[in-house]
PyMOL Python script that loads the backbone (N, CA, C, O; Angstrom):
from pymol import cmd

cmd.read_pdbstr("""\
ATOM      1  N   MET A   1     113.142 103.604 122.862  1.00  0.00           N
ATOM      2  CA  MET A   1     111.738 103.667 123.088  1.00  0.00           C
ATOM      3  C   MET A   1     111.058 103.635 121.981  1.00  0.00           C
ATOM      4  O   MET A   1     111.556 104.121 120.965  1.00  0.00           O
ATOM      5  N   LYS A   2     109.871 103.095 121.961  1.00  0.00           N
ATOM      6  CA  LYS A   2     108.903 103.042 120.850  1.00  0.00           C
ATOM      7  C   LYS A   2     107.471 102.739 121.277  1.00  0.00           C
ATOM      8  O   LYS A   2     107.125 102.155 122.304  1.00  0.00           O
ATOM      9  N   GLN A   3     106.718 103.223 120.336  1.00  0.00           N
ATOM     10  CA  GLN A   3     105.149 103.207 120.621  1.00  0.00           C
ATOM     11  C   GLN A   3     104.470 102.824 119.387  1.00  0.00           C
ATOM     12  O   GLN A   3     104.833 103.388 118.355  1.00  0.00           O
ATOM     13  N   LYS A   4     103.515 101.927 119.332  1.00  0.00           N
ATOM     14  CA  LYS A   4     102.672 101.713 118.107  1.00  0.00           C
ATOM     15  C   LYS A   4     101.393 102.426 118.132  1.00  0.00           C
ATOM     16  O   LYS A   4     100.918 102.719 119.229  1.00  0.00           O
ATOM     17  N   PHE A   5     100.782 102.739 117.059  1.00  0.00           N
ATOM     18  CA  PHE A   5      99.469 103.500 117.100  1.00  0.00           C
ATOM     19  C   PHE A   5      98.653 103.089 116.058  1.00  0.00           C
ATOM     20  O   PHE A   5      99.195 102.672 115.035  1.00  0.00           O
ATOM     21  N   VAL A   6      97.395 103.134 116.142  1.00  0.00           N
ATOM     22  CA  VAL A   6      96.463 102.761 115.093  1.00  0.00           C
ATOM     23  C   VAL A   6      95.898 104.114 114.693  1.00  0.00           C
ATOM     24  O   VAL A   6      95.311 104.785 115.542  1.00  0.00           O
ATOM     25  N   ILE A   7      96.041 104.546 113.462  1.00  0.00           N
ATOM     26  CA  ILE A   7      95.514 105.935 113.064  1.00  0.00           C
ATOM     27  C   ILE A   7      93.937 105.924 113.059  1.00  0.00           C
ATOM     28  O   ILE A   7      93.276 105.041 112.513  1.00  0.00           O
ATOM     29  N   VAL A   8      93.446 106.937 113.685  1.00  0.00           N
ATOM     30  CA  VAL A   8      91.912 107.078 113.917  1.00  0.00           C
ATOM     31  C   VAL A   8      91.404 108.221 113.125  1.00  0.00           C
ATOM     32  O   VAL A   8      90.248 108.385 112.733  1.00  0.00           O
ATOM     33  N   SER A   9      92.330 108.914 112.961  1.00  0.00           N
ATOM     34  CA  SER A   9      91.732 110.211 112.186  1.00  0.00           C
ATOM     35  C   SER A   9      91.037 109.904 110.771  1.00  0.00           C
ATOM     36  O   SER A   9      91.651 109.221 109.951  1.00  0.00           O
ATOM     37  N   GLU A  10      89.889 110.354 110.513  1.00  0.00           N
ATOM     38  CA  GLU A  10      88.997 109.989 109.528  1.00  0.00           C
ATOM     39  C   GLU A  10      89.834 110.105 108.118  1.00  0.00           C
ATOM     40  O   GLU A  10      89.580 109.389 107.149  1.00  0.00           O
ATOM     41  N   TYR A  11      90.847 111.083 108.134  1.00  0.00           N
ATOM     42  CA  TYR A  11      91.658 111.383 106.733  1.00  0.00           C
ATOM     43  C   TYR A  11      92.898 110.875 106.760  1.00  0.00           C
ATOM     44  O   TYR A  11      93.574 110.899 105.732  1.00  0.00           O
ATOM     45  N   GLY A  12      93.385 110.344 107.922  1.00  0.00           N
ATOM     46  CA  GLY A  12      94.803 109.721 107.975  1.00  0.00           C
ATOM     47  C   GLY A  12      95.610 111.072 108.224  1.00  0.00           C
ATOM     48  O   GLY A  12      95.158 112.204 108.390  1.00  0.00           O
ATOM     49  N   LEU A  13      96.985 110.617 108.202  1.00  0.00           N
ATOM     50  CA  LEU A  13      97.913 111.708 108.112  1.00  0.00           C
ATOM     51  C   LEU A  13      98.184 112.548 107.163  1.00  0.00           C
ATOM     52  O   LEU A  13      99.305 112.630 106.660  1.00  0.00           O
ATOM     53  N   HIS A  14      97.023 113.380 106.759  1.00  0.00           N
ATOM     54  CA  HIS A  14      97.226 114.258 105.666  1.00  0.00           C
ATOM     55  C   HIS A  14      98.127 115.549 106.035  1.00  0.00           C
ATOM     56  O   HIS A  14      98.661 115.724 107.130  1.00  0.00           O
ATOM     57  N   ALA A  15      98.194 116.358 105.007  1.00  0.00           N
ATOM     58  CA  ALA A  15      99.166 117.627 105.304  1.00  0.00           C
ATOM     59  C   ALA A  15      98.993 118.344 106.449  1.00  0.00           C
ATOM     60  O   ALA A  15     100.036 118.644 107.030  1.00  0.00           O
ATOM     61  N   ARG A  16      97.907 118.723 106.962  1.00  0.00           N
ATOM     62  CA  ARG A  16      97.931 119.704 107.985  1.00  0.00           C
ATOM     63  C   ARG A  16      98.412 118.822 109.598  1.00  0.00           C
ATOM     64  O   ARG A  16      99.243 119.199 110.424  1.00  0.00           O
ATOM     65  N   PRO A  17      97.727 117.830 109.620  1.00  0.00           N
ATOM     66  CA  PRO A  17      98.040 117.044 111.022  1.00  0.00           C
ATOM     67  C   PRO A  17      99.628 116.670 110.679  1.00  0.00           C
ATOM     68  O   PRO A  17     100.472 116.960 111.526  1.00  0.00           O
ATOM     69  N   ALA A  18      99.943 116.172 109.720  1.00  0.00           N
ATOM     70  CA  ALA A  18     101.308 115.606 109.502  1.00  0.00           C
ATOM     71  C   ALA A  18     102.361 116.836 109.785  1.00  0.00           C
ATOM     72  O   ALA A  18     103.455 116.572 110.284  1.00  0.00           O
ATOM     73  N   THR A  19     102.045 118.029 109.491  1.00  0.00           N
ATOM     74  CA  THR A  19     102.916 119.070 109.678  1.00  0.00           C
ATOM     75  C   THR A  19     102.836 119.261 111.283  1.00  0.00           C
ATOM     76  O   THR A  19     103.901 119.382 111.889  1.00  0.00           O
ATOM     77  N   ARG A  20     101.760 119.289 111.910  1.00  0.00           N
ATOM     78  CA  ARG A  20     101.866 119.498 113.344  1.00  0.00           C
ATOM     79  C   ARG A  20     102.754 118.466 114.130  1.00  0.00           C
ATOM     80  O   ARG A  20     103.490 118.730 115.081  1.00  0.00           O
ATOM     81  N   LEU A  21     102.525 117.137 113.501  1.00  0.00           N
ATOM     82  CA  LEU A  21     103.187 116.068 114.159  1.00  0.00           C
ATOM     83  C   LEU A  21     104.678 116.201 114.029  1.00  0.00           C
ATOM     84  O   LEU A  21     105.438 115.990 114.974  1.00  0.00           O
ATOM     85  N   VAL A  22     105.090 116.575 112.770  1.00  0.00           N
ATOM     86  CA  VAL A  22     106.604 116.862 112.382  1.00  0.00           C
ATOM     87  C   VAL A  22     106.983 118.094 113.465  1.00  0.00           C
ATOM     88  O   VAL A  22     108.026 117.972 114.107  1.00  0.00           O
ATOM     89  N   ASN A  23     106.240 119.135 113.643  1.00  0.00           N
ATOM     90  CA  ASN A  23     106.777 120.183 114.405  1.00  0.00           C
ATOM     91  C   ASN A  23     106.845 119.750 115.940  1.00  0.00           C
ATOM     92  O   ASN A  23     107.713 120.177 116.701  1.00  0.00           O
ATOM     93  N   GLN A  24     105.848 118.866 116.313  1.00  0.00           N
ATOM     94  CA  GLN A  24     105.855 118.239 117.675  1.00  0.00           C
ATOM     95  C   GLN A  24     107.106 117.533 117.826  1.00  0.00           C
ATOM     96  O   GLN A  24     107.718 117.763 118.869  1.00  0.00           O
ATOM     97  N   ALA A  25     107.677 116.616 116.895  1.00  0.00           N
ATOM     98  CA  ALA A  25     108.797 115.841 116.784  1.00  0.00           C
ATOM     99  C   ALA A  25     110.381 116.768 116.818  1.00  0.00           C
ATOM    100  O   ALA A  25     111.461 116.322 117.207  1.00  0.00           O
ATOM    101  N   MET A  26     110.141 117.953 116.364  1.00  0.00           N
ATOM    102  CA  MET A  26     111.395 118.880 116.165  1.00  0.00           C
ATOM    103  C   MET A  26     111.390 119.333 117.576  1.00  0.00           C
ATOM    104  O   MET A  26     112.537 119.688 117.848  1.00  0.00           O
ATOM    105  N   GLY A  27     110.668 119.463 118.504  1.00  0.00           N
ATOM    106  CA  GLY A  27     110.853 119.912 119.728  1.00  0.00           C
ATOM    107  C   GLY A  27     111.899 118.997 120.539  1.00  0.00           C
ATOM    108  O   GLY A  27     112.433 119.415 121.567  1.00  0.00           O
ATOM    109  N   PHE A  28     112.111 117.940 120.098  1.00  0.00           N
ATOM    110  CA  PHE A  28     113.057 116.772 120.863  1.00  0.00           C
ATOM    111  C   PHE A  28     114.376 116.715 120.226  1.00  0.00           C
ATOM    112  O   PHE A  28     114.415 116.803 118.999  1.00  0.00           O
ATOM    113  N   GLN A  29     115.347 116.595 120.821  1.00  0.00           N
ATOM    114  CA  GLN A  29     116.669 116.207 120.295  1.00  0.00           C
ATOM    115  C   GLN A  29     116.994 114.816 119.758  1.00  0.00           C
ATOM    116  O   GLN A  29     117.842 114.574 118.898  1.00  0.00           O
ATOM    117  N   SER A  30     116.168 113.888 120.410  1.00  0.00           N
ATOM    118  CA  SER A  30     116.397 112.495 119.943  1.00  0.00           C
ATOM    119  C   SER A  30     115.981 112.386 118.405  1.00  0.00           C
ATOM    120  O   SER A  30     115.276 113.214 117.828  1.00  0.00           O
ATOM    121  N   GLU A  31     116.469 111.356 117.889  1.00  0.00           N
ATOM    122  CA  GLU A  31     116.364 110.860 116.545  1.00  0.00           C
ATOM    123  C   GLU A  31     114.719 110.073 116.614  1.00  0.00           C
ATOM    124  O   GLU A  31     114.406 109.184 117.405  1.00  0.00           O
ATOM    125  N   ILE A  32     114.034 110.549 115.798  1.00  0.00           N
ATOM    126  CA  ILE A  32     112.669 109.916 116.063  1.00  0.00           C
ATOM    127  C   ILE A  32     112.402 109.541 114.442  1.00  0.00           C
ATOM    128  O   ILE A  32     112.671 110.242 113.467  1.00  0.00           O
ATOM    129  N   THR A  33     111.832 108.307 114.473  1.00  0.00           N
ATOM    130  CA  THR A  33     111.492 107.599 113.053  1.00  0.00           C
ATOM    131  C   THR A  33     109.816 107.196 113.322  1.00  0.00           C
ATOM    132  O   THR A  33     109.238 106.940 114.379  1.00  0.00           O
ATOM    133  N   LEU A  34     109.314 107.252 111.941  1.00  0.00           N
ATOM    134  CA  LEU A  34     107.879 106.738 111.858  1.00  0.00           C
ATOM    135  C   LEU A  34     107.954 105.431 110.887  1.00  0.00           C
ATOM    136  O   LEU A  34     108.504 105.612 109.801  1.00  0.00           O
ATOM    137  N   THR A  35     107.505 104.269 111.147  1.00  0.00           N
ATOM    138  CA  THR A  35     107.511 103.156 110.445  1.00  0.00           C
ATOM    139  C   THR A  35     106.088 102.789 110.084  1.00  0.00           C
ATOM    140  O   THR A  35     105.283 102.711 111.012  1.00  0.00           O
ATOM    141  N   ALA A  36     105.660 102.543 108.781  1.00  0.00           N
ATOM    142  CA  ALA A  36     104.608 102.190 108.311  1.00  0.00           C
ATOM    143  C   ALA A  36     104.774 101.257 107.040  1.00  0.00           C
ATOM    144  O   ALA A  36     105.769 101.453 106.342  1.00  0.00           O
ATOM    145  N   PHE A  37     104.075 100.474 106.760  1.00  0.00           N
ATOM    146  CA  PHE A  37     104.380  99.750 105.420  1.00  0.00           C
ATOM    147  C   PHE A  37     105.743  99.227 105.155  1.00  0.00           C
ATOM    148  O   PHE A  37     106.269  99.241 104.042  1.00  0.00           O
ATOM    149  N   ASN A  38     106.310  98.746 106.288  1.00  0.00           N
ATOM    150  CA  ASN A  38     107.747  98.385 106.343  1.00  0.00           C
ATOM    151  C   ASN A  38     108.964  99.353 105.697  1.00  0.00           C
ATOM    152  O   ASN A  38     110.112  99.101 105.331  1.00  0.00           O
ATOM    153  N   ARG A  39     108.209 100.507 105.734  1.00  0.00           N
ATOM    154  CA  ARG A  39     109.333 101.606 105.440  1.00  0.00           C
ATOM    155  C   ARG A  39     109.386 102.807 106.526  1.00  0.00           C
ATOM    156  O   ARG A  39     108.405 103.409 106.962  1.00  0.00           O
ATOM    157  N   THR A  40     110.609 103.004 106.835  1.00  0.00           N
ATOM    158  CA  THR A  40     110.723 103.984 108.019  1.00  0.00           C
ATOM    159  C   THR A  40     111.404 105.323 107.451  1.00  0.00           C
ATOM    160  O   THR A  40     112.336 105.327 106.646  1.00  0.00           O
ATOM    161  N   VAL A  41     110.783 106.471 108.005  1.00  0.00           N
ATOM    162  CA  VAL A  41     111.205 107.828 107.624  1.00  0.00           C
ATOM    163  C   VAL A  41     111.747 108.532 108.925  1.00  0.00           C
ATOM    164  O   VAL A  41     111.798 107.980 110.024  1.00  0.00           O
ATOM    165  N   ASN A  42     112.065 109.563 108.710  1.00  0.00           N
ATOM    166  CA  ASN A  42     112.511 110.511 109.871  1.00  0.00           C
ATOM    167  C   ASN A  42     111.335 111.480 110.191  1.00  0.00           C
ATOM    168  O   ASN A  42     110.950 112.293 109.351  1.00  0.00           O
ATOM    169  N   LEU A  43     110.819 111.384 111.324  1.00  0.00           N
ATOM    170  CA  LEU A  43     109.569 111.865 111.884  1.00  0.00           C
ATOM    171  C   LEU A  43     109.713 113.439 111.689  1.00  0.00           C
ATOM    172  O   LEU A  43     108.703 114.142 111.667  1.00  0.00           O
ATOM    173  N   LYS A  44     110.914 113.948 111.557  1.00  0.00           N
ATOM    174  CA  LYS A  44     111.209 115.417 111.497  1.00  0.00           C
ATOM    175  C   LYS A  44     111.184 115.892 109.994  1.00  0.00           C
ATOM    176  O   LYS A  44     111.541 117.024 109.669  1.00  0.00           O
ATOM    177  N   SER A  45     110.782 115.039 109.193  1.00  0.00           N
ATOM    178  CA  SER A  45     110.748 115.457 107.837  1.00  0.00           C
ATOM    179  C   SER A  45     109.323 115.439 107.171  1.00  0.00           C
ATOM    180  O   SER A  45     108.832 114.318 107.038  1.00  0.00           O
ATOM    181  N   ILE A  46     108.680 116.377 106.788  1.00  0.00           N
ATOM    182  CA  ILE A  46     107.243 116.554 106.342  1.00  0.00           C
ATOM    183  C   ILE A  46     107.332 115.578 105.110  1.00  0.00           C
ATOM    184  O   ILE A  46     106.477 114.704 104.962  1.00  0.00           O
ATOM    185  N   MET A  47     108.477 115.750 104.143  1.00  0.00           N
ATOM    186  CA  MET A  47     108.125 114.873 102.963  1.00  0.00           C
ATOM    187  C   MET A  47     108.262 113.573 103.292  1.00  0.00           C
ATOM    188  O   MET A  47     107.656 112.732 102.627  1.00  0.00           O
ATOM    189  N   GLY A  48     109.063 113.199 104.348  1.00  0.00           N
ATOM    190  CA  GLY A  48     109.450 111.613 104.532  1.00  0.00           C
ATOM    191  C   GLY A  48     107.794 111.147 104.914  1.00  0.00           C
ATOM    192  O   GLY A  48     107.155 110.327 104.254  1.00  0.00           O
ATOM    193  N   VAL A  49     107.316 111.828 106.053  1.00  0.00           N
ATOM    194  CA  VAL A  49     105.992 111.472 106.512  1.00  0.00           C
ATOM    195  C   VAL A  49     104.796 111.462 105.404  1.00  0.00           C
ATOM    196  O   VAL A  49     103.978 110.543 105.388  1.00  0.00           O
ATOM    197  N   MET A  50     104.753 112.411 104.593  1.00  0.00           N
ATOM    198  CA  MET A  50     103.741 112.587 103.541  1.00  0.00           C
ATOM    199  C   MET A  50     103.920 111.384 102.541  1.00  0.00           C
ATOM    200  O   MET A  50     102.959 110.809 102.029  1.00  0.00           O
ATOM    201  N   SER A  51     105.416 111.010 102.276  1.00  0.00           N
ATOM    202  CA  SER A  51     105.514 110.067 101.505  1.00  0.00           C
ATOM    203  C   SER A  51     104.936 108.649 101.828  1.00  0.00           C
ATOM    204  O   SER A  51     104.845 107.845 100.900  1.00  0.00           O
ATOM    205  N   LEU A  52     104.601 108.349 102.893  1.00  0.00           N
ATOM    206  CA  LEU A  52     103.962 107.140 103.365  1.00  0.00           C
ATOM    207  C   LEU A  52     102.527 106.932 103.092  1.00  0.00           C
ATOM    208  O   LEU A  52     101.966 105.839 103.015  1.00  0.00           O
ATOM    209  N   GLY A  53     101.938 108.221 102.939  1.00  0.00           N
ATOM    210  CA  GLY A  53     100.422 108.022 102.500  1.00  0.00           C
ATOM    211  C   GLY A  53      99.724 107.173 103.576  1.00  0.00           C
ATOM    212  O   GLY A  53      99.236 106.070 103.332  1.00  0.00           O
ATOM    213  N   ILE A  54      99.711 107.739 104.731  1.00  0.00           N
ATOM    214  CA  ILE A  54      99.141 106.813 105.989  1.00  0.00           C
ATOM    215  C   ILE A  54      97.532 107.190 106.135  1.00  0.00           C
ATOM    216  O   ILE A  54      97.168 108.309 106.495  1.00  0.00           O
ATOM    217  N   TYR A  55      96.724 106.242 105.848  1.00  0.00           N
ATOM    218  CA  TYR A  55      95.283 106.429 106.084  1.00  0.00           C
ATOM    219  C   TYR A  55      94.694 105.786 107.347  1.00  0.00           C
ATOM    220  O   TYR A  55      95.309 104.973 108.036  1.00  0.00           O
ATOM    221  N   ASN A  56      93.545 106.185 107.571  1.00  0.00           N
ATOM    222  CA  ASN A  56      92.798 105.668 108.685  1.00  0.00           C
ATOM    223  C   ASN A  56      92.825 104.216 108.737  1.00  0.00           C
ATOM    224  O   ASN A  56      92.659 103.526 107.731  1.00  0.00           O
ATOM    225  N   GLY A  57      93.037 103.734 109.926  1.00  0.00           N
ATOM    226  CA  GLY A  57      93.058 102.405 110.350  1.00  0.00           C
ATOM    227  C   GLY A  57      94.462 101.456 110.284  1.00  0.00           C
ATOM    228  O   GLY A  57      94.627 100.298 110.668  1.00  0.00           O
ATOM    229  N   GLU A  58      95.459 102.457 109.610  1.00  0.00           N
ATOM    230  CA  GLU A  58      96.719 101.823 109.570  1.00  0.00           C
ATOM    231  C   GLU A  58      97.500 101.780 110.813  1.00  0.00           C
ATOM    232  O   GLU A  58      97.218 102.576 111.709  1.00  0.00           O
ATOM    233  N   ILE A  59      98.551 100.843 110.975  1.00  0.00           N
ATOM    234  CA  ILE A  59      99.330 100.828 112.257  1.00  0.00           C
ATOM    235  C   ILE A  59     100.610 101.359 111.836  1.00  0.00           C
ATOM    236  O   ILE A  59     101.201 101.007 110.815  1.00  0.00           O
ATOM    237  N   VAL A  60     101.042 102.292 112.738  1.00  0.00           N
ATOM    238  CA  VAL A  60     102.389 102.861 112.543  1.00  0.00           C
ATOM    239  C   VAL A  60     103.172 102.742 113.948  1.00  0.00           C
ATOM    240  O   VAL A  60     102.604 102.608 115.032  1.00  0.00           O
ATOM    241  N   GLU A  61     104.477 102.807 113.767  1.00  0.00           N
ATOM    242  CA  GLU A  61     105.412 102.925 114.878  1.00  0.00           C
ATOM    243  C   GLU A  61     106.271 103.924 114.945  1.00  0.00           C
ATOM    244  O   GLU A  61     106.937 104.316 113.986  1.00  0.00           O
ATOM    245  N   ILE A  62     106.310 104.450 116.218  1.00  0.00           N
ATOM    246  CA  ILE A  62     107.148 105.686 116.328  1.00  0.00           C
ATOM    247  C   ILE A  62     108.306 105.422 117.300  1.00  0.00           C
ATOM    248  O   ILE A  62     108.037 105.133 118.465  1.00  0.00           O
ATOM    249  N   LYS A  63     109.532 105.502 116.901  1.00  0.00           N
ATOM    250  CA  LYS A  63     110.702 105.177 117.700  1.00  0.00           C
ATOM    251  C   LYS A  63     111.667 106.250 117.843  1.00  0.00           C
ATOM    252  O   LYS A  63     112.091 106.906 116.892  1.00  0.00           O
ATOM    253  N   ALA A  64     112.047 106.433 119.206  1.00  0.00           N
ATOM    254  CA  ALA A  64     112.872 107.545 119.625  1.00  0.00           C
ATOM    255  C   ALA A  64     114.159 106.967 119.998  1.00  0.00           C
ATOM    256  O   ALA A  64     114.191 105.886 120.585  1.00  0.00           O
ATOM    257  N   GLU A  65     115.265 107.632 119.690  1.00  0.00           N
ATOM    258  CA  GLU A  65     116.575 107.362 120.336  1.00  0.00           C
ATOM    259  C   GLU A  65     117.379 108.470 120.588  1.00  0.00           C
ATOM    260  O   GLU A  65     117.631 109.295 119.710  1.00  0.00           O
ATOM    261  N   GLY A  66     117.819 108.550 121.782  1.00  0.00           N
ATOM    262  CA  GLY A  66     118.641 109.745 122.319  1.00  0.00           C
ATOM    263  C   GLY A  66     118.120 110.017 123.700  1.00  0.00           C
ATOM    264  O   GLY A  66     117.203 109.464 124.306  1.00  0.00           O
ATOM    265  N   GLU A  67     118.995 111.095 124.094  1.00  0.00           N
ATOM    266  CA  GLU A  67     118.873 111.499 125.454  1.00  0.00           C
ATOM    267  C   GLU A  67     117.559 111.825 126.091  1.00  0.00           C
ATOM    268  O   GLU A  67     117.313 111.665 127.287  1.00  0.00           O
ATOM    269  N   ASP A  68     116.635 112.355 125.082  1.00  0.00           N
ATOM    270  CA  ASP A  68     115.316 112.628 125.729  1.00  0.00           C
ATOM    271  C   ASP A  68     114.137 111.766 124.981  1.00  0.00           C
ATOM    272  O   ASP A  68     113.035 112.259 124.741  1.00  0.00           O
ATOM    273  N   ALA A  69     114.466 110.533 124.670  1.00  0.00           N
ATOM    274  CA  ALA A  69     113.776 109.605 124.087  1.00  0.00           C
ATOM    275  C   ALA A  69     112.499 109.246 124.792  1.00  0.00           C
ATOM    276  O   ALA A  69     111.482 109.149 124.105  1.00  0.00           O
ATOM    277  N   LYS A  70     112.438 109.035 126.109  1.00  0.00           N
ATOM    278  CA  LYS A  70     111.278 108.812 126.856  1.00  0.00           C
ATOM    279  C   LYS A  70     110.287 109.958 126.828  1.00  0.00           C
ATOM    280  O   LYS A  70     109.078 109.778 126.683  1.00  0.00           O
ATOM    281  N   GLU A  71     110.898 111.235 126.984  1.00  0.00           N
ATOM    282  CA  GLU A  71     110.226 112.455 126.943  1.00  0.00           C
ATOM    283  C   GLU A  71     109.422 112.563 125.336  1.00  0.00           C
ATOM    284  O   GLU A  71     108.249 112.853 125.101  1.00  0.00           O
ATOM    285  N   ALA A  72     110.299 112.288 124.580  1.00  0.00           N
ATOM    286  CA  ALA A  72     109.752 112.331 123.044  1.00  0.00           C
ATOM    287  C   ALA A  72     108.379 111.400 122.753  1.00  0.00           C
ATOM    288  O   ALA A  72     107.304 111.763 122.277  1.00  0.00           O
ATOM    289  N   ILE A  73     108.760 110.207 123.162  1.00  0.00           N
ATOM    290  CA  ILE A  73     107.601 109.072 123.032  1.00  0.00           C
ATOM    291  C   ILE A  73     106.413 109.730 123.688  1.00  0.00           C
ATOM    292  O   ILE A  73     105.326 109.782 123.112  1.00  0.00           O
ATOM    293  N   SER A  74     106.637 110.290 125.030  1.00  0.00           N
ATOM    294  CA  SER A  74     105.462 110.562 125.959  1.00  0.00           C
ATOM    295  C   SER A  74     104.725 111.906 125.192  1.00  0.00           C
ATOM    296  O   SER A  74     103.514 111.990 124.990  1.00  0.00           O
ATOM    297  N   GLY A  75     105.543 112.732 124.890  1.00  0.00           N
ATOM    298  CA  GLY A  75     105.028 113.877 124.399  1.00  0.00           C
ATOM    299  C   GLY A  75     104.348 113.517 122.831  1.00  0.00           C
ATOM    300  O   GLY A  75     103.317 114.089 122.477  1.00  0.00           O
ATOM    301  N   ILE A  76     104.851 112.786 122.189  1.00  0.00           N
ATOM    302  CA  ILE A  76     104.269 112.352 120.740  1.00  0.00           C
ATOM    303  C   ILE A  76     103.069 111.651 121.005  1.00  0.00           C
ATOM    304  O   ILE A  76     102.088 111.909 120.309  1.00  0.00           O
ATOM    305  N   THR A  77     102.990 110.765 121.947  1.00  0.00           N
ATOM    306  CA  THR A  77     101.791 109.776 122.466  1.00  0.00           C
ATOM    307  C   THR A  77     100.781 110.748 122.881  1.00  0.00           C
ATOM    308  O   THR A  77      99.655 110.496 122.452  1.00  0.00           O
ATOM    309  N   ASP A  78     100.894 111.789 123.601  1.00  0.00           N
ATOM    310  CA  ASP A  78      99.858 112.636 124.150  1.00  0.00           C
ATOM    311  C   ASP A  78      99.382 113.469 122.999  1.00  0.00           C
ATOM    312  O   ASP A  78      98.173 113.701 122.973  1.00  0.00           O
ATOM    313  N   PHE A  79     100.189 113.991 121.973  1.00  0.00           N
ATOM    314  CA  PHE A  79     100.029 114.752 121.036  1.00  0.00           C
ATOM    315  C   PHE A  79      99.111 113.859 120.102  1.00  0.00           C
ATOM    316  O   PHE A  79      98.045 114.368 119.756  1.00  0.00           O
ATOM    317  N   MET A  80      99.413 112.567 119.652  1.00  0.00           N
ATOM    318  CA  MET A  80      98.540 111.857 118.806  1.00  0.00           C
ATOM    319  C   MET A  80      97.217 111.523 119.423  1.00  0.00           C
ATOM    320  O   MET A  80      96.273 111.457 118.634  1.00  0.00           O
ATOM    321  N   ILE A  81      96.980 111.304 120.672  1.00  0.00           N
ATOM    322  CA  ILE A  81      95.839 110.986 121.234  1.00  0.00           C
ATOM    323  C   ILE A  81      94.931 112.344 121.424  1.00  0.00           C
ATOM    324  O   ILE A  81      93.741 112.360 121.108  1.00  0.00           O
ATOM    325  N   SER A  82      95.544 113.364 121.917  1.00  0.00           N
ATOM    326  CA  SER A  82      94.752 114.704 122.149  1.00  0.00           C
ATOM    327  C   SER A  82      94.329 115.179 120.804  1.00  0.00           C
ATOM    328  O   SER A  82      93.233 115.739 120.783  1.00  0.00           O
ATOM    329  N   GLU A  83      94.987 115.069 119.646  1.00  0.00           N
ATOM    330  CA  GLU A  83      94.746 115.602 118.544  1.00  0.00           C
ATOM    331  C   GLU A  83      93.774 114.689 117.785  1.00  0.00           C
ATOM    332  O   GLU A  83      93.378 115.103 116.696  1.00  0.00           O
ATOM    333  N   GLY A  84      93.389 113.631 118.175  1.00  0.00           N
ATOM    334  CA  GLY A  84      92.555 112.615 117.462  1.00  0.00           C
ATOM    335  C   GLY A  84      93.245 111.889 116.414  1.00  0.00           C
ATOM    336  O   GLY A  84      92.539 111.288 115.604  1.00  0.00           O
ATOM    337  N   LEU A  85      94.516 111.842 116.290  1.00  0.00           N
ATOM    338  CA  LEU A  85      95.162 111.197 115.103  1.00  0.00           C
ATOM    339  C   LEU A  85      95.436 109.710 115.467  1.00  0.00           C
ATOM    340  O   LEU A  85      95.344 108.884 114.559  1.00  0.00           O
ATOM    341  N   GLY A  86      95.758 109.311 116.690  1.00  0.00           N
ATOM    342  CA  GLY A  86      95.939 107.805 116.672  1.00  0.00           C
ATOM    343  C   GLY A  86      95.546 107.325 118.182  1.00  0.00           C
ATOM    344  O   GLY A  86      95.282 108.099 119.102  1.00  0.00           O
ATOM    345  N   GLN A  87      95.555 106.158 118.248  1.00  0.00           N
ATOM    346  CA  GLN A  87      95.392 105.540 119.599  1.00  0.00           C
ATOM    347  C   GLN A  87      96.493 104.549 119.827  1.00  0.00           C
ATOM    348  O   GLN A  87      96.978 103.999 118.838  1.00  0.00           O
ATOM    349  N   ILE A  88      96.921 104.274 120.973  1.00  0.00           N
ATOM    350  CA  ILE A  88      97.802 103.230 121.375  1.00  0.00           C
ATOM    351  C   ILE A  88      97.372 101.968 120.731  1.00  0.00           C
ATOM    352  O   ILE A  88      96.216 101.544 120.716  1.00  0.00           O
ATOM    353  N   SER A  89      98.461 101.383 120.175  1.00  0.00           N
ATOM    354  CA  SER A  89      98.030  99.905 119.570  1.00  0.00           C
ATOM    355  C   SER A  89      98.991  98.796 120.213  1.00  0.00           C
ATOM    356  O   SER A  89     100.194  98.963 120.414  1.00  0.00           O
ATOM    357  N   LYS A  90      98.321  97.730 120.476  1.00  0.00           N
ATOM    358  CA  LYS A  90      99.099  96.709 121.232  1.00  0.00           C
ATOM    359  C   LYS A  90     100.003  95.936 120.085  1.00  0.00           C
ATOM    360  O   LYS A  90     100.763  95.023 120.410  1.00  0.00           O
TER     361      LYS A  90
END
""", "prot")
cmd.dss("prot")
cmd.show_as("cartoon", "prot")
cmd.util.cbc("prot")
cmd.orient("prot")
């Protein structure tokens, strides 16, 4: 399962929202990755997420593999939208 997002947060994925996103991902058993700039990191790693330096307007892809992958993508999508971090991208 995967979903693309355009980052709409004015300051991108800076420390505070990135930490909340990582904590959201940790609630699932699936392996969850975040891809941006042709680099893929573990979404459950704050250092990995921060290393990407994702700013407003960037396109990112979140991918989940595992028994709760569908729930993970659904939960993370809801989180990204409700927190004003991203919108679904085509």
